DRENLOLO-826841 format. One line per 4 residues: number of its first residue (from 1); their letters; for each residue x, y, z of C-alpha. Coordinates in steps of 0.001 Angstrom, whole numbers, plus 524288, in hexadecimal, padded with zeros to 5 digits. Layout:
N
NUM) a) X Y Z ~ ...
This chain:
634
1) mrri) 13A9C D0D34 9CA6A ~ 14422 D10EC 9BFD8 ~ 13EE8 D171B 9B368 ~ 1434D D11DF 9A640
5) rvrr) 1455C D1C3B 99BA1 ~ 14230 D183D 98DC4 ~ 14A03 D1F98 98390 ~ 142E6 D2459 9776F
9) pwlr) 14D21 D280D 96D5A ~ 14397 D2E56 963D3 ~ 1403B D384A 96E18 ~ 14E56 D3C7D 96EC1
13) ippl) 14F1C D40B9 96021 ~ 152E3 D4F08 95FCF ~ 14843 D584C 95B13 ~ 151B4 D5DA0 950BE
17) alaa) 1528E D5041 94A43 ~ 143D7 D4EF5 949F2 ~ 142B1 D5C21 94342 ~ 14CE7 D5831 9391E
21) aatl) 145AE D4B7A 93614 ~ 138FC D52CC 93433 ~ 13FAC D5C59 92B1C ~ 14543 D5141 922E1
25) aaas) 13802 D4AB1 921E1 ~ 131BA D5753 91D84 ~ 13C8D D5972 91396 ~ 13ADC D4BD6 90DEA
29) taag) 12C43 D4E04 90CC4 ~ 12E93 D5AD7 905E4 ~ 13864 D5487 8FCC5 ~ 12E83 D4A25 8F952
33) aesv) 12487 D5497 8F668 ~ 12E20 D5C54 8EDF8 ~ 1320B D503D 8E638 ~ 12517 D5142 8DEDE
37) rvvg) 123D7 D5D4B 8D65E ~ 11B83 D61CA 8CB0A ~ 124B5 D664D 8C046 ~ 11A95 D6C0C 8B736
41) vdtg) 10C74 D6BE3 8B2B8 ~ 10954 D6C5C 8A42B ~ 0FBCF D71FE 8A1A3 ~ 0FD98 D732A 892EA
45) gype) 0F5AA D66DC 89040 ~ 0E9B1 D6B6D 897DF ~ 0E119 D64EC 89C88 ~ 0EC1F D5B1C 89E6A
49) lrvt) 0F6AD D5F93 8A7D3 ~ 10456 D59E9 8A7A7 ~ 10B73 D5A41 8B4AB ~ 119D4 D5714 8B680
53) vvap) 11CF1 D51C4 8C407 ~ 12A46 D4DE9 8C965 ~ 12998 D4309 8D391 ~ 133FA D3A95 8DA1F
57) rgsa) 138C8 D2E8A 8D2FE ~ 130E3 D2269 8D599 ~ 12518 D29C3 8DAAD ~ 11747 D2723 8D64E
61) apsl) 11062 D2F14 8CBED ~ 10BF1 D3C60 8D0EE ~ 0FDA1 D3FBB 8D219 ~ 0F7FC D4D3C 8CF84
65) reng) 0EDAE D556D 8D63E ~ 0E70C D61FB 8D21E ~ 0E3F3 D6A46 8DE01 ~ 0E4B2 D5DFF 8E64A
69) apvs) 0DB9D D55BB 8DDA7 ~ 0E186 D4A17 8D659 ~ 0E1BC D4BBA 8C797 ~ 0DB84 D41D9 8BE63
73) glvg) 0E137 D3BEB 8B21C ~ 0EF3B D3D03 8B6DD ~ 0F986 D36AE 8AE2C ~ 10794 D3603 8B2D1
77) ynlg) 1144E D3249 8AC5D ~ 121EC D3130 8B20F ~ 12BE4 D37CB 8A92A ~ 13695 D2F9F 8AF69
81) rsks) 131BF D2386 8A837 ~ 13292 D287B 89A55 ~ 130CE D353D 89332 ~ 133DF D3C62 886AE
85) vall) 13DB6 D4751 888B9 ~ 140CF D51F3 87ED5 ~ 14DF7 D588F 88154 ~ 14DCD D6661 87BD7
89) idrs) 15B49 D6CC0 87B79 ~ 15E6F D7A9F 87789 ~ 1699A D7AE5 86DC0 ~ 168A2 D8941 86A21
93) qsmr) 174E9 D917B 868B3 ~ 17403 D9616 876CA ~ 17654 D87FA 87B23 ~ 18336 D86DB 873BC
97) grpl) 18EB4 D8188 87B57 ~ 18E20 D7CFC 88965 ~ 17F3F D7E36 88B52 ~ 17C0E D7534 87FFC
101) adai) 186B9 D6B93 883EB ~ 1815F D6AF4 891D0 ~ 17383 D6994 88CB3 ~ 17787 D5E3E 883DC
105) aaar) 17ECB D5763 88EE3 ~ 17358 D5908 89845 ~ 16965 D5445 88E3B ~ 171BD D485C 88ACF
109) afvr) 172C3 D44E6 89932 ~ 163F1 D4632 89A3F ~ 16222 D3D2C 88E93 ~ 16B68 D32FC 8941A
113) akap) 16453 D32FC 8A126 ~ 15695 D319B 89B8D ~ 14DAA D2631 89EE6 ~ 14E03 D1AE7 89515
117) adri) 13FDD D1D0B 890F7 ~ 1412E D2BC6 88EEE ~ 140D6 D30DD 880ED ~ 14918 D3CD6 87DC3
121) eviv) 14996 D4630 87253 ~ 15353 D514F 87064 ~ 14EA4 D5E4E 86AC1 ~ 157A8 D69FC 86910
125) fghq) 15420 D77E8 865D8 ~ 15BB6 D8394 860FA ~ 155DC D8C07 85662 ~ 14CA9 D8081 85411
129) alal) 14865 D7418 85B29 ~ 14DA3 D670F 85673 ~ 14B3C D591A 85B1C ~ 15828 D51BB 85B01
133) thfs) 15279 D446C 85EB7 ~ 145AC D3D49 8601C ~ 14049 D380F 86CD5 ~ 1478F D2BB0 87072
137) ssta) 14A15 D239C 87C8F ~ 15822 D21E8 87820 ~ 16239 D2BFE 87C4A ~ 16AA2 D2A56 87023
141) dada) 1638E D3440 8678B ~ 16233 D3EAF 871F7 ~ 1704F D3D4D 87672 ~ 1756E D3E01 86880
145) alrd) 16D1F D49FE 86567 ~ 1719A D5108 871B6 ~ 17FCC D4D7E 86F7B ~ 17F93 D5388 861E0
149) lrpd) 177E8 D5FB5 865B6 ~ 17DC9 D6CA3 8612A ~ 17997 D7ADF 862EA ~ 17081 D80E5 858EB
153) kvpg) 1772F D89A4 84EE7 ~ 16B01 D9205 84CD1 ~ 166D5 D9B2C 857DF ~ 159A2 D98FB 85E41
157) talw) 152A4 D914B 868E5 ~ 14631 D8A34 864CD ~ 14248 D85C8 87268 ~ 13381 D8529 8706A
161) dava) 13515 D7E4C 86351 ~ 13CFD D73DA 86A4B ~ 13282 D723D 874BD ~ 127F0 D70FE 86A4C
165) lasr) 1301A D670A 862B0 ~ 132AA D5EED 86ED9 ~ 12426 D5F85 87248 ~ 12070 D5A04 86508
169) klha) 12A35 D4F08 86697 ~ 125AD D4C00 87471 ~ 11771 D4C16 87033 ~ 11A36 D404A 86790
173) eeqp) 1208F D38A0 872A0 ~ 11875 D2DA9 878A2 ~ 11E7A D2E31 88636 ~ 115ED D35C0 88FD7
177) ghvm) 1215E D3D48 895B0 ~ 12611 D48BE 88D51 ~ 13129 D5167 89226 ~ 1386A D5C9E 88BBF
181) ivlt) 1455D D61D9 890FE ~ 148C8 D6F0B 88B09 ~ 15652 D7522 88C87 ~ 158F1 D8320 88826
185) dgrd) 16109 D8EE0 88BED ~ 158FD D9965 88560 ~ 14BAA D9D33 8807D ~ 14409 D99E8 87448
189) vsse) 14735 DA2E9 868D9 ~ 144AC D9B25 85C46 ~ 138EC D9232 85E4B ~ 12D27 D9245 8557B
193) ttfg) 1254E D8C04 86067 ~ 1207A D94BD 86B54 ~ 121A0 D919C 879B6 ~ 11302 D8EE7 87AC1
197) ravn) 11317 D855F 86F66 ~ 11ED7 D7E5E 874FD ~ 117D6 D7CD7 88204 ~ 10B7A D7803 87B47
201) aahr) 11384 D6E11 873A2 ~ 11979 D692D 8805D ~ 10BB9 D6812 88619 ~ 10728 D5FC5 87AAB
205) aras) 1131F D570D 87C39 ~ 110F3 D562B 88B0A ~ 11F2E D59AA 88CE3 ~ 12549 D5E8F 8997B
209) iypi) 1300B D685C 8967C ~ 13C12 D69C9 89F18 ~ 14365 D75FA 89A73 ~ 151A1 D7854 89E11
213) gigg) 1562E D8657 89D00 ~ 1647E D8A7D 89CE1 ~ 165E2 D980E 8A283 ~ 16BA2 DA27D 899AC
217) pdyt) 169CE DB04C 89476 ~ 15F4B DAC56 88A80 ~ 1586D DA28D 8931C ~ 14A56 DA501 89773
221) ptpl) 14511 D9A78 8A09F ~ 136DD D9F1D 8A0CD ~ 13238 D97E3 89466 ~ 138C0 D8B47 898B7
225) rela) 132D4 D8C40 8A647 ~ 12565 D8E17 8A041 ~ 127E4 D82F7 896B4 ~ 12AF9 D79B4 8A1EB
229) artg) 11F7C D7E68 8AA1D ~ 11589 D7CDF 89F1B ~ 11A06 D6F3F 89B13 ~ 11BBB D68E2 8A855
233) geyn) 12A97 D6915 8A7F8 ~ 134F1 D6F50 8B09A ~ 13E28 D7A7E 8AD7E ~ 14CC1 D792E 8B03B
237) qass) 156A4 D843E 8B09A ~ 1654C D82C2 8AE35 ~ 16E6E D8DE5 8B140 ~ 1789A D8813 8A803
241) srql) 179F5 D7CA0 89EC6 ~ 18212 D7534 8A8D3 ~ 17596 D726D 8B07E ~ 16EA5 D6BD6 8A502
245) atiy) 17340 D5E22 8A85F ~ 16DDD D5F90 8B62A ~ 160E8 D6508 8B14F ~ 15F21 D5A47 8A739
249) aqig) 16203 D5034 8B1C0 ~ 15818 D56AA 8BADC ~ 14DB2 D5695 8B038 ~ 15059 D483B 8AD56
253) ntls) 14FAE D4509 8BBD4 ~ 142F9 D4CA7 8BD4C ~ 13CA3 D461A 8B183 ~ 14017 D38B6 8B6EE
257) htwe) 13604 D3A93 8C1CA ~ 12C7F D4408 8BB72 ~ 11E27 D40D7 8B97C ~ 115BE D46A2 8AED2
261) lryp) 10779 D4708 8B2CB ~ 0FBE2 D4A8F 8AA1F ~ 0EDAA D4C45 8AD80 ~ 0E1BE D53D7 8A897
265) tasr) 0DEDD D5F06 8B1BA ~ 0D130 D6310 8B5B0 ~ 0D53C D7148 8B777 ~ 0D21F D7BB2 8AD72
269) pgds) 0DB4A D858C 8A720 ~ 0DDB1 D9099 8B08E ~ 0DC4C D8813 8BCBF ~ 0E70D D8708 8C6E6
273) ftlt) 0E962 D7B3F 8CF6D ~ 0F3E1 D7461 8D73E ~ 0F96F D6807 8D176 ~ 0FEC9 D5E3D 8DB42
277) avvs) 107A5 D52DB 8D7A3 ~ 10788 D47E7 8E1AB ~ 1114A D3CB2 8E234 ~ 10D31 D3280 8EC0C
281) gvgi) 116F1 D3110 8F717 ~ 11FCE D3BC6 8F1C3 ~ 1195D D4907 8F209 ~ 11149 D5321 8EADB
285) aktp) 113BE D5F07 8E26D ~ 10A7D D6A2E 8DF46 ~ 10A4F D7428 8D463 ~ 10083 D7E9F 8D086
289) vklg) 0FAAC D7D9F 8C2F3 ~ 0F33C D87EA 8BB5A ~ 0EC46 D842C 8AEDA ~ 0EC81 D91B2 8A926
293) gisa) 0F1F2 D9523 89BC5 ~ 0EE1E D8870 8950F ~ 0ECE6 D8BE8 886BE ~ 0E607 D84E3 87BD5
297) aatt) 0F30D D82C6 8751D ~ 0F752 D79EB 8801C ~ 0EBEB D70A3 87E25 ~ 0E8CF D7222 86FAE
301) ppps) 0F0CF D6A0E 86603 ~ 0F788 D7159 85AED ~ 0F018 D72FC 84E22 ~ 0F1E7 D694E 8432D
305) nvlp) 0FC85 D6BB3 83924 ~ 0F415 D66E4 82DD2 ~ 0EE94 D7496 82B89 ~ 0F4FA D81DD 82E09
309) rsvw) 0F3CB D8787 83BAE ~ 0EBF0 D92FE 83664 ~ 0E12B D897F 83292 ~ 0DFEB D8453 84057
313) aspv) 0E038 D920C 845DA ~ 0D446 D95B8 83DD1 ~ 0C786 D9613 845BD ~ 0C04C D8FC8 83A4B
317) mplv) 0C926 D83BC 839C0 ~ 0C2DE D7C2D 84522 ~ 0B56D D7DF6 83EE3 ~ 0BA70 D7955 8318B
321) vslm) 0C0D8 D6D55 83767 ~ 0B488 D6A1B 83F29 ~ 0AC09 D6B37 832FC ~ 0B556 D6299 82B16
325) vaal) 0B56B D5829 835B4 ~ 0A69C D58A1 836A8 ~ 0A548 D5755 827DD ~ 0AE53 D4B8A 827B2
329) ivla) 0A6B0 D4519 832AE ~ 099C3 D4765 82BA0 ~ 09F8C D4212 81EFB ~ 0A49B D35E1 825D1
333) cgfv) 0976A D33A7 82C41 ~ 090E5 D3523 81EF1 ~ 099AE D2ACB 81905 ~ 0970B D2193 8244D
337) faar) 0884A D2348 8239C ~ 08845 D2200 814C3 ~ 08FF7 D1566 81587 ~ 0872E D1011 82036
341) hglw) 07B1B D13DD 81859 ~ 08033 D0CAB 80C52 ~ 08343 D009D 81453 ~ 075D3 D0145 81ABC
345) vrar) 06EDA D0247 80D99 ~ 076CB CF706 80805 ~ 07411 CEE9C 813F7 ~ 0655B CF130 81294
349) leph) 06536 CEDF7 803FB ~ 06DCF CE1D3 803E8 ~ 063A1 CD870 809D7 ~ 059FE CDC41 7FF05
353) lgqt) 06411 CDA03 7F44B ~ 06532 CCBA3 7F79F ~ 0739E CCC20 7FB19 ~ 0789F CC2D8 80577
357) rkar) 0820F CC6F4 80FF5 ~ 08CF2 CBF3A 80973 ~ 08A58 CC5F2 7FC74 ~ 08A75 CD344 802E8
361) ktrr) 0972F CD020 809B2 ~ 09D39 CCB5E 7FCE6 ~ 098A7 CD790 7F5CB ~ 09E89 CE075 80035
365) ksea) 0AB68 CD943 7FF4C ~ 0AB5F CDA9C 7F091 ~ 0A886 CE92A 7F1C9 ~ 0B3C6 CEAF7 7FB49
369) rslf) 0BC82 CE2EF 7F24D ~ 0B8AE CEAE5 7E684 ~ 0BB94 CF77F 7EDE9 ~ 0C91F CF27C 7F14E
373) qqlv) 0CB3E CEE2D 7E34D ~ 0C7AD CFBC2 7DE91 ~ 0D198 D0186 7E7FA ~ 0DBFA CF7F2 7E33F
377) atte) 0D8F3 CFAEA 7D505 ~ 0D9D9 D098D 7D785 ~ 0E70A D07B9 7DDE5 ~ 0EBA5 CFF65 7D281
381) rafa) 0E80B D0A07 7C8D9 ~ 0EE35 D14BF 7D119 ~ 0FB7A D0DF9 7D292 ~ 0FBEC D0656 7C5E7
385) nvkq) 10746 D0E48 7C059 ~ 10F72 D0E7F 7CCC7 ~ 11BE8 D067A 7CB78 ~ 11B9A D0150 7D961
389) fryl) 10D67 CFD42 7D7CE ~ 1109F CF554 7CB9D ~ 11BFB CEF0D 7D2F0 ~ 1129E CEA9E 7DDB8
393) qrli) 10988 CE4CC 7D394 ~ 114C8 CDD66 7CD42 ~ 1194D CD8A9 7DAAF ~ 10BA6 CD372 7DD9F
397) erad) 10B68 CCC34 7D0A2 ~ 1188D CC5F5 7D38C ~ 11395 CC19C 7E0DB ~ 1071F CBC58 7DA5F
401) lplr) 0FE3E CC281 7E49B ~ 0EFD2 CC5B0 7E211 ~ 0F1C6 CD433 7E4A3 ~ 0F2B1 CE0F9 7DD78
405) asel) 0FC8B CEB9F 7E037 ~ 0F222 CF4C5 7E5C2 ~ 0ED6F CEA1F 7EF13 ~ 0FB70 CE80D 7F38D
409) lyic) 0FC9B CF6AD 7F610 ~ 0F08C CF68B 7FEBA ~ 0F5CB CEAAD 805FB ~ 10291 CF206 80851
413) lgsa) 0FB06 CFDDE 80D21 ~ 0F2FC CF5AE 81697 ~ 0FF17 CEED5 81BCD ~ 10612 CFBD8 81DC4
417) lflg) 0FA69 D01C8 8250A ~ 0F8AC CF5D4 82DAE ~ 106F1 CF4D9 831B6 ~ 10802 D03AA 832E3
421) lfaa) 0FC68 D03FF 83C34 ~ 1026D CF90C 84436 ~ 10F76 D004A 844C8 ~ 108D9 D0D1D 8486B
425) vtvs) 10223 D0674 853E8 ~ 10E22 CFF21 858C5 ~ 11914 D08BD 85549 ~ 118D4 D175F 857E2
429) ssfv) 12294 D1AC4 84D24 ~ 11CB8 D1FCC 84074 ~ 12952 D1C4E 83940 ~ 12803 D0E0C 83D54
433) tllv) 119A7 D0E54 83965 ~ 11D3C D1312 82BC8 ~ 1279B D087D 82A92 ~ 11DC8 CFE15 82EAE
437) malg) 113E8 D0357 824CF ~ 11E28 D02AA 81A09 ~ 12157 CF4C0 81E22 ~ 112E3 CF132 81E1E
441) asip) 11124 CF6B4 81071 ~ 11CD3 CEEF3 80B5D ~ 11905 CE1CA 81158 ~ 10EBD CDE28 806E0
445) imfv) 11802 CE230 7FBE7 ~ 1230B CDA3B 801FD ~ 119F6 CCE76 802CF ~ 1162F CCFB8 7F477
449) kfka) 1247D CD134 7F0C0 ~ 127E8 CC50C 7F88F ~ 11D38 CBD41 7F1CC ~ 121F1 CC1FE 7E48D
453) gmri) 12FEF CBE00 7E7AA ~ 12BBA CB073 7EBFB ~ 123B5 CAEAB 7DF8B ~ 12F22 CB2DC 7D6EB
457) ktfd) 13807 CA958 7DDF7 ~ 12E37 C9E47 7DBD9 ~ 12D20 CA1CA 7CD78 ~ 13BEF CA1B2 7CBCF
461) nqlp) 13CDB C9444 7D211 ~ 13298 C8EE5 7C8AE ~ 1382B C956D 7BC95 ~ 14263 C8B0E 7B860
465) dlli) 13856 C7FF5 7B8F3 ~ 12EAD C887D 7B19F ~ 13852 C8AF0 7A6A0 ~ 13BA1 C7C75 7A595
469) tias) 12D1A C794E 7A4AA ~ 12B4D C8308 7998D ~ 13768 C7DDB 79293 ~ 13281 C6FD9 793B3
473) slka) 12537 C73B3 78E20 ~ 12BAF C7ABF 782CE ~ 1345D C6EF1 77FFB ~ 1284E C6660 77FBD
477) ghsf) 122FD C6E9C 77487 ~ 11966 C7749 77BDA ~ 11846 C85C9 77939 ~ 11CEB C9026 782B0
481) rham) 10ED5 C92E4 786CD ~ 10C68 C8475 789A7 ~ 1191B C83F2 79167 ~ 1145E C8F3B 799C7
485) qavv) 10756 C883B 79B7E ~ 10EDA C7C6A 7A0A9 ~ 11563 C8537 7AAA5 ~ 10808 C8A4D 7AEB9
489) dega) 10273 C7C8C 7AFF8 ~ 10DF0 C7602 7B6BD ~ 115AE C812E 7BCEB ~ 11543 C85FA 7CAF7
493) qpta) 11138 C9341 7CFE6 ~ 11430 C9E4A 7CD6B ~ 119B9 C9AD0 7BFFD ~ 10D3A C9413 7BB84
497) kefa) 104F1 C9FE2 7BF07 ~ 10DC9 CA991 7B801 ~ 10E97 CA17C 7AB73 ~ 0FFE7 C9F63 7ABD8
501) rvls) 0FE4F CAE17 7ABE7 ~ 1077C CAF3D 7A030 ~ 0FF66 CA554 798A4 ~ 0F2C1 CAC6E 79C22
505) etql) 0F859 CB94D 79735 ~ 0FCD0 CB32F 78A62 ~ 0EF58 CAD2B 78850 ~ 0E99F CBACB 7899F
509) grpm) 0F25A CBF93 77E91 ~ 0FE6F CC46E 78589 ~ 10B93 CC148 77F17 ~ 11345 CB666 7858D
513) dqal) 11FC8 CBE62 786DA ~ 118CF CC990 78DAD ~ 11183 CC060 796E4 ~ 11E5C CB9AF 79A9F
517) adma) 12518 CC6D5 79CD2 ~ 119F9 CCB4D 7A5A2 ~ 11AEF CBE90 7AD40 ~ 1298B CC0B9 7AF68
521) ervg) 1271C CCE88 7B440 ~ 11BB4 CCA1D 7BCB6 ~ 1231D CBEF2 7C34D ~ 12F8F CC6CA 7C55D
525) sknl) 13918 CBB6C 7C3F9 ~ 14624 CBEB9 7BDA6 ~ 147D7 CB0C3 7B8E3 ~ 13A72 CB0D7 7B291
529) tfvi) 13D73 CBDD5 7AC07 ~ 149E2 CB7CC 7A695 ~ 1422B CAC1F 7A17D ~ 1375D CB447 79B45
533) tavt) 1414F CBD0B 79490 ~ 1484B CB13C 78EC0 ~ 13B5C CAB20 78A50 ~ 136BC CB7C7 78404
537) iqrq) 14353 CB953 77C54 ~ 142FD CAB0F 77814 ~ 134D4 CAC0E 7738D ~ 13825 CB823 76B90
541) iggs) 14471 CB2F3 764DF ~ 1404A CA4A6 7642C ~ 14715 C984F 76896 ~ 144FE C8CBB 77198
545) lagl) 13D75 C90CA 77DC3 ~ 13F81 C836B 78413 ~ 14E47 C84BE 783DB ~ 14D2B C92B4 788A4
549) fdmv) 144DD C8E9C 79438 ~ 14E75 C83CF 797C2 ~ 159C8 C8D66 7975D ~ 15265 C97CF 79F27
553) aetv) 14E08 C8DC0 7A944 ~ 15C16 C898F 7AB47 ~ 16066 C97B6 7AC64 ~ 155E2 C9AE9 7B667
557) rqrq) 15941 C8EC3 7BE56 ~ 1679F C9284 7BE7E ~ 1642E CA065 7C2A5 ~ 15C10 C9B24 7CDE2
561) qftr) 166CE C91BF 7D214 ~ 170C7 C9C9E 7D1BE ~ 167A8 CA553 7D9B9 ~ 1661C C9AAE 7E412
565) kvrg) 174D9 C98C8 7E46B ~ 17711 CA752 7E668 ~ 16D12 CA795 7F158 ~ 173B4 C9C16 7F7CF
569) ltam) 1810E CA296 7F704 ~ 17BE1 CAF7A 7FC47 ~ 173A3 CA95A 80710 ~ 17DF9 CAC30 8115F
573) grms) 17EFC CBA5E 80D09 ~ 17038 CBC0A 80D6C ~ 16F62 CB607 81AE1 ~ 17A68 CBEED 81F89
577) ayvl) 172D1 CCA96 81A4A ~ 16674 CC632 8215E ~ 16DEE CC4A3 82E1D ~ 174D3 CD1C0 82CEB
581) iglp) 1680C CD8BA 829FF ~ 1600E CD1E7 83472 ~ 16A41 CD207 83F4D ~ 168C4 CE08C 84309
585) ffia) 159FC CDF18 84415 ~ 15B41 CD2DF 84C65 ~ 1653F CD926 85584 ~ 15D09 CE590 856C6
589) lavt) 150F4 CDD96 85A30 ~ 15850 CD50C 863EB ~ 15ECC CE08C 86AE8 ~ 151C5 CE7D6 86B47
593) vinp) 14B3C CDC3E 871D3 ~ 15682 CDA1E 87B66 ~ 15951 CE86A 87ED3 ~ 14F28 CF217 87999
597) syms) 15514 CFDC8 880B1 ~ 16216 CFB97 879DA ~ 15B87 CFC5D 86C72 ~ 15263 D077C 87024
601) plyh) 15B3B D1277 86AC9 ~ 15B6C D0BA3 85DA3 ~ 14C99 D0BDF 85CAA ~ 1490F D1874 863D8
605) sgtg) 15370 D225C 86015 ~ 15690 D29D7 853C5 ~ 16493 D24D7 853B3 ~ 15F86 D16F4 854D6
609) hmlv) 1562B D1917 8497C ~ 16157 D1E52 8412F ~ 1696C D1243 8447D ~ 15E09 D095B 840E4
613) faga) 15C01 D1018 833C8 ~ 16A98 D1027 830EA ~ 16B95 D01BE 83459 ~ 15FCA CFE78 82BEA
617) ammt) 165A7 D05F9 82069 ~ 172CA CFF0E 821C4 ~ 16C2B CF1CC 8230F ~ 16429 CF480 816D8
621) lgsv) 1706C CF81F 80F5A ~ 17772 CEC1D 81481 ~ 16C26 CE320 810D4 ~ 16C27 CE89A 80301
625) ilkk) 17ADA CE621 801EF ~ 1798B CD85F 80751 ~ 16E6B CD579 7FDE1 ~ 176BE CDA04 7F286
629) mvsf) 181D7 CD150 7F728 ~ 179B7 CC4D3 7F75A ~ 17118 CC7A8 7EB6E ~ 174CD CC36E 7DDAE
633) kv) 16D5E CC54A 7D11F ~ 16C10 CB8BB 7C99E
């Protein structure tokens, strides 16, 4: 029988190839393990620890373990999504020439390559720290500031002042990711802030600092290394300024897949433990952590600036503050109990006084009303001689509203507070809140002014018929007072009401001429003022009032016809002005709705704000010119 040999090709693989495959597999496993690394651990916010972990792109959020036990309360954030970045650039005299030019070019490339949601601010430091821009998601401000950057003319390097300034700015940012990139070629020589205070400020801002040091004769890397280690950042060394572009690109690439993790540790100061970062399916990274050297300054907020620092340093000050707070609490409790006791006594006595619930409710309303009336009267007396207050009172009289100037002021105050509170809740900008409050305060006054204008217009339209009625009564043999009474009986509002007031004042002994002059000032109509002036002169020098009223009525009617003709001829100009003024707002709104990212630099950058203010100023000037062109005095 013949044997059949079955070939097994996998058995013929050379042993050398098998060894190479095993080596490659081990290398890939090691590479996966090395792709996860803990950049730094910030213990300055103890008991909360802030851990910076670099993981591959697209990987899941890392988890943390202390000595092998999972931590609780872990909060993670990917800096690649969005973050606030403060670019700190040394512009001292040692950076003059090629180093500063390379630093500017590298920083501009970093700004251009940022993520769309990142917010960047540029801070420079020489003999002092200076913020060139505000945080903005637009690259226009940062690029313009970097392009125009020049060396400092005064010697000095305020490195720690710059770090403290950037920390204060980052502390106000709402994004959870705060990063600071510091570039310098020397050491701090002119800061008022110490290294410890700068580090504490970075801790309060939860900022990770990535220092970049340019090697040179005056350069000392030790403070920058410690700064990076204590804030959870990473130190970078450049042998020359030519390497800055590469380092900035590396930092940007690292931040794109960096996780910032925070959790409250259960360890005590002085304890040592091993912190392990685990990324599922990728690898792990371990780092030793020692909680020694945590000072009270790192966890205690700075003292208030209301009183001098020497006051807060006094050992008696905490006791004094505690006693004052206790006294205020006792006083408040006394007021509450006294008020409750008075209400309790009144509630016990009211049934025996024979007062019904409706009567009690009416009496309480009258008491509250009388209290408000006392407040209004006090305000009237306090502002009686103020010119603006008298103008408001005159405006209310022209609008014929049942209000007083002090009541209108309180209405304006309530409207401003209501709209300001709404704006403060919906908008984070204090400037916008103040604008909304100013708008809210002006709305009631604008309404009263509108009502006054409408009433004056109605009075002017009724004036020719009123004058003809008076002239007809005078021709029929009636006196001037009886002619005015005919206007009151047969005229329409508001003329009947105003002439009825004139008659009431004359019956009380006021001269007719003075009552008519007050009516003209109260109504605010130019035509009525013209009529009253003519009547007053005619009454003083004598003559036929009936003929005068006929002539004045014809004059007023011609003035009104001429005014309507002018408005008709200038209607096209007015409409052109409305279109020219409203068109920019319409286009801005339409483009914002269609493409918000295109309009974002206009709303979220300093240059955009300047353009908006400049455009508003030019539009205001143009509207004034257009109004002058289409307005004619008759």
